[in-house]
N, C-alpha and C positions, 0 to 999 in steps of 0.2 A: 306258349313258348316263353323262354327266358331271354332277357336283354341286358346288355351292359351299357351303362352311360359312362363313357370314359372321360377322365379328367387328365389333361396333359400335366405331367409332373415327373421329376426324377425318381421320387419315392413311389413304391407300389402299395398294394393293400387297399382296404376300404377307405373311402374318403371320410374324414372326421365329420361326425354328425349323421353319417349314413352307413353306420356299421352293419345294420340289418337290412335285408332286402325289402323292397317296397312292392306291395301288390297294387296293381292298377288295371282295371277292366280285364281281369282274368290273366294278366301278364305279371311275371315276376321281374322286377327291375333292380339291378345292383349298380350302385355308383362306386366306381373303382378308379384309383389313381394309377399312374404309371404309363399312360399313353405317351408315346414318343420319349420314353424315359431316358434312353441313352443320349438323345440329342438335348433334352432339357438339362441333363447333368452337365454336358459340355458348356451350354450357355451359362449356367450358374457358375461353373468353375471360372470361366473367363470374366464374368461380372465381378467375381471376388478379386481377380487380379486387377481389374480396372479400378476397383475401390481403393487399392493401395496407392494409386497415383492420382486420385481425385483432387480437384482444385480446391474444394472446401467441404465443410461438414454436411451441407445439404446434399451434395453429390454423393458423399460416402453413405449417408443414410438412405438415399434413393436407391443406390446400387445394392445395398444390403437387403432392402425390402424386395426389390426385384428378384434377387437371388433366392430369397426365402420363398417367394411366390412360385418360382419355377421349380424349386426342389419339392415343396410340399403341396403345391396346387391351390394355395389360398388366394382367392380373388381379393380378400380384404388386405392382404400384404401388398398386392399390386396397387390397390387404391391408395394405401398409405405411401407407397413409393411415389405415386403420382402427385401426392400432396407435397412431398419434398421437391419433386421436379418443378412444380410451378413456383415454389419459393426460391429456386435457384435463378435469380434474375440476371439477365445479360451475360451469359457465358460466351466465351469466344468460340467454343466448340459445343454444339448442341446435339442431343441424341434422345431417342425414346425407343422402347422395345416392348413387345408383348402381343397378345391377341387383341387387336384394336378394332378394326372396322368389320361390320357385319354385312357389307354390300353383297358379297358373293353367296351368302347363305339364302336359299329360297325363302326361309322363314324369317330372315333378318335378325337372327339371334346369335349364332355362333360367330365368334371373332376370327378373323384371318391373322395368321402370324406375320408380323412385320417388324422391322427395325431400321433405323437410319442414323447416319452420322453426317454432320454438315458443319461448315464454318460460316461465321456471320459476315454478311455484306454490310459494313458500317454505314455507307452512304445511303443506301436504300432503307436501311433500318431506321435512319434518322427521320425519314418521311413517315414511316409507320408509327414511330414514337409520337410525332406531331398529331397523327390521326387518333392515337390513343388519348392524348391530352384533350382533343376536341370532342371525344366521344360523348361526354356528359351533355354537351350542347347539341349534338347530332341525334342522339337517341330520342328526344322528344319530337323530332320531325318524322318519326315513323308513324304509320297510320293507326296507332292504338293509344289509348290513354295511359297515364302514369300507373294506374292500378294494374295494368297488364305487363308492366316492365318490372325487372328485378328491383327489389327494395334498395339495394346498393350496387352500383357498378364497380365490380372488382377490376381495377386497372391491370390488365394482363401485360405480360411481355409480348411484344409484337415485333418480330425480327424477320429480315430477309436473309435467307440462307442460301449458300451454294453447296449443293449436295456432293458429298464425297462418295457415299454409297447408300443405296436405299434397297433393302431386301424385302420385296413384296411382289405380287403379281402385276401391279401397276403402280406407277409413280404419280402422285397427285401434284397439282400446282400449288396447293395451299392446304394447311392443316389447322384445325381448331380442336385441341385436345387438352386434358383427357375427356373421354366420353362419359365418364361417371357423373350423373346428375347430382349425386350427393356432394361431389366436389365442386362442380361447375356453378351450382346455384348459390352456394354459400361462401366458397373460398376462391373461386376464379378458375382460370384456364390460361393457356398460352396460344398465341396465334403465330403461325409460321407461314411465310411465303417463300416458295422455293424458286429463287431467281433464275438459276440455270436450267430449270424445267420450263419456266415461262418463256424464256428466250430461245429454247431449243425447237424452233419452227423454221421450216424452209418456206420462206415467203417470196421466193423468186418467181415461181410458176403462177399461172393464172389460177384464181380461186373459183371453184365450181359454184354455180347458182348465185353468183354476184354479177350484176350488170357491168358492162365494160366501163361505163362512166364512173363506177365506184371502185374499180379494181385498184388504182394507184393509192387512193386514200385508205382503202381497207388494208392493203398490205403494209403501208407505211405506218399506220396508226394502231394496228391490231395489238401489238405487244404493249405499248403504253396504256391503251384502253383496258387491256386485260389485267394489268397491274392494279388499276383503279378498281376493277370489278372484284379481283381476288381480295384486295384489302378490305373492301366493304363487306364482301361475302363472309370472310372469316371473322372479322372483328365485330361488326354490327349485325351480321346475319346470324351466324351460329352463336355469337356472344350476347344476343339480346333475348328478351322475352322471359316472362315468369311462368312457372308451373304452379297451379293452385293445388294445395295439398290438405288432406285431413290427417291430423296427428293421431297417435294411439289414444290420447285422452279425449278425442272428439273435437278439439279445437282446430281451427283452420288458419292458414296464412293469408287469408283474404277476408274482406268484409262481407258478411252474409247478405247485405243489401246491394252489393255490387251488381250493376246491370251488364248483361251479356249484350254487346252491341249488335249481334246478329239476330237476336230474338226479341230484344226490348224488354225482357223479363229478367229477374234476378238470376244469377249464376246457379245452375241446378246440378252441376256435376264437377268432380275434381278427382285427383289421384288418391287412391286408398293408401294407407300406411305401407311403405315399402314398395309400392308400385312404381315402375320405371316407365319412361316414355316409350321405349321399345316394346315393353310388355303390353302397354295400353293401345299401341297402334301396330298390331301384327302385320307383317308383310310390307306395308306401305311406309313404315317409320323412316327408313333411310332416305328414300326418294322424296317423301313429303318434306323432310327437314332440309334436304338439298334445294328443293324448290323454294322453300321459305328464304333460305340464304341467298339464292340467286335473285329472287325478287327484291330483296333488300338492296342488292348491288345495282340493279337497273333503276330502282326507285330513287336511290340517293345519289347516283352518279351525276344527276342533273344539277345538284346543288353546287353553287359557285364556290362556297367555302371548302367543300370537299375537293373540287378540282384544283383550287389554289394550293392546297396542301401538297398535291402531287406535282405542282409546278405548271399547271395548265390554266391559262386565262384567255379571255377574248375568243377569237375565231378558233384558236387551237383547242380551247376547252369545248367549244361547240362541236368540233370535229371528233373529239374523244367521246362525247355523249352519243353522237350519231353512229359512230362505228361500234360502240359498245352495244347499242340497241340492235343494230344491223347484225352484228356477230351473234347475239343471243337468238335473234329470229332465224338466222341461217342454221345455227346449232339445233334449233327445234326441228327444222326440216331434215337435217342430217341424222337426227335421232331415229328417223324411220329405218335406218340401217340396222338398228338394234331391236326392231319390233318384229315379232313373229305373227303373221296373219293366221297361221294354223292354231296356235295356242292363245292368240289375242293377248299376248303379254310382251312387256318391254323387258329387254335383257340387261339394261344398265340403268342404275338409279339416277345418275346425273342427267343422262340423256332423256329419260322419261320426264324429269323435272323441266328440262328445256322445251320439250314438246308441249307441255302444259302451258308454259309461258308464251310460246308462239300462238297457241289457240286463244289465249287471253288477248294478245296483241291484235290478232285478226278480228276477233269479236269486237274490239274497240275501234277498228278501222284505222289503226296506226300502222299495221303491216298487212301485206298480201303476197300471195304467190302468183306472180304475173304469168299468164299463158299456161296456167295449170292444166287446162283442158287438153293441151297438146300431149301430155303424158299418156292420156288414154287413147289419143287418136293417131299417133304415128311415131316414127323414129325406129332406129335399129332395135329389133326385138319386139316392136310394137305391132299393133294390128292394123294401123292405118296406112296412108299412102307414103309416109316417110318424106314428105315435102320439106320438112324442117331439119332433115339430117345434117345439113351443112352448118347449122347453127349450134353453138355450144349448148349442151343440155336441152336441145330442141327449142332454145330461146326461153326456157323456163328460168325464172330468177326470183329471188326474195327482194321485195321492195319495202322500205320503211319510209313513211311520210315524216320527214324531219320536222315539219311545221306542226305536227300533231303530238310529238313526243311529250313536251312539257304540259300539254293540256289533256287530251283524251287518253294518251298513253299512261301518264303518271296516275291519272284518276283510276283507270282500269286496273293497273298493276297494284295500286294502293288498296283498292277494294278487295282484290283477290288475296293480297298479303294479309290484310286485316282478318279475313275469314280464317286463313290457315293458322295465324297466331291465336285467335280466339279458340278455335277447336283444339289446338295443342295445349293451351293454357288450362282448358276445362276438361281435358281428357275425353273429348267428345269424338270417339272413333267413328260412330255411325255417320255423323255429319261430315267429318273430314273425308271419309271414304267415298261418300256420295259426291262430294265436290271434286275430289281427285279423279274419280272414275269418269265424271263428266268431261273433264278437260284432258284426260290422258287416253280416253277411248279414241281409237283411230277410225273415223267414219269411212264408209265404203268409198266415197268419192275421193278420198286421199290415198287409197291403195295403189292406184296407177302412179301416183307421185313416188310412193315407196319403190315401185319397180324401176322408175327412172333413176332415183337416187342410187339404187343398187347397181344399175347398169353403168352409171357414170362415176362410181366410186373409184378413187385412186388407191393404190396399195397403201395400207396403213404404215406410217413411219415407225421405225424401230427405235426404242430407247436401249442403246447398247452401252452399258456402264463400263468404265475403265476399272482397272485394279491398281491399288497401291500395294507395293510389296517391298520387303526388306532385301537389299542387295547382298547376296552371299551370306545371309544370316546376320549381317552387321547392323549398324544404326542408320545407314543411308537408305533413303526411301526412293523408289523408282515408280513411275506411273506408266502402266501399259495400257494402250488404247486399242480398240478394235473397230473394224469397218461397220457402218450402220446398215447391216444387211442380215438376212437369215443366217448366212455363213458366219457373220460376226457374232451373232448371238450364241451359236454353237461353240465358236472358238472361245468366247468369254466364259461360258460354263465349263468347257474342258480345261481352261486355264485355272479356274477357281477350284475345280474338283478334279485334280489330275490323276487320282488313284482310286482304286476300288475301296469303298467304305463298307467294311464288314458290318458295322452296327446299323447302318442305313439299310443294307440288304437284309439284315435280320428282322428289322421292323416290317419290311415288305413281305418276307416269308411268313411272318407270324399271322398275317391276315389274308394270305394269298387264297386259301381255300374258301374264305367267306366272301371275297370280292370278285373272284374270277367269273367271267361271263359263262 
């Protein structure tokens, strides 16, 4: 049979460099441009209009390259636009757009379309700027030697933003982009913390699987502890670590005698010329990297210098550490919501990462699921006597031993983190997959816990974004908000797309015969 590999672009025809069909395993494959062509043309047209009112030359060049990428389909143009984006330091209004994250692709390759516009929170950004200044002193505290760290720390922009609009299937709490290793390793990146996403939590109600003794501290401290976690996760998590490469001429960017700390022998593998991290670590790349970044957050949040940067000292700092570890452990338990016993797969990259960290904490004796056996023995929907039905979650809760965090906890997370970084640096997919499978496989004795988590889950909160709109076509701007409910989501979409879109319908009809059930 014949297949088309489609490239999103306003322009049609064969993709440059792929003018002729390719034969592969008895199949003919054509690489063609023009997927979502009408929509990509609209995006490019509006980026051209935005360039006319850009604040500086970097923004103009950035927007021009994005427009060129979306018209012609060139990834290189988007990479070049991203270079201009990271050089645009400290703008009051921040934005990024393109096919960015690959979390939703089962193979972890295809990027999902997203774009955001946000304004800077100057007060919180000042704290992040201090964290950036401290980064050269904090990076050596990570559990790998200097040879496994980037040769030069490229000081990134790290800002706290208040989102005006974020077009994507999900709104993250923080971003570390661009994702292109060719830019990140040599030129840098930007860190973004989305402040009004972090704070958009309803913490008035009781939190499931948290003991009554911890409820008040958990609810009152969760947001500031999460700010610390996100800051460390983005800057020193995603922003750290070297990738060992072999160049076209056979030279490498690491010493041939360098020792692999996990084997005790010289480094025996690295990335081939042009090979990316995502290509070297199929399927697990996104989740493994999120796990690495989350580990950096819980590992470094105990550091008093870090806590001081965020304004937390003494007992308050200790409470931040405790709640951050407790929150991570609970998130690992809640990750079972996204696990399918039938396929034995996790459905969300971040949650799979948090489940792995919970397993590390339990193994180290720093965390435990108290009364876990009750999940199998009773309760509503269970098979037992139901004698614990009057207790929240059957009396099952996550416990973190606070006195073990800075000892056994830090040691265990550090050892796990060192393994992940070593395998990532050396492109050792086999070792990384074996490690990750070990900690993300849900054992049979935890499946009743999954059933309990599913039974006790609360309705997922809605992110319902407001719209900014021009009043009567003039220069005045109005903000229209919607209720945080399913009805509000529908109303929000109806307000944003109030009329039939002939071009969008045309795209649907084009592929209808191929995709209908």
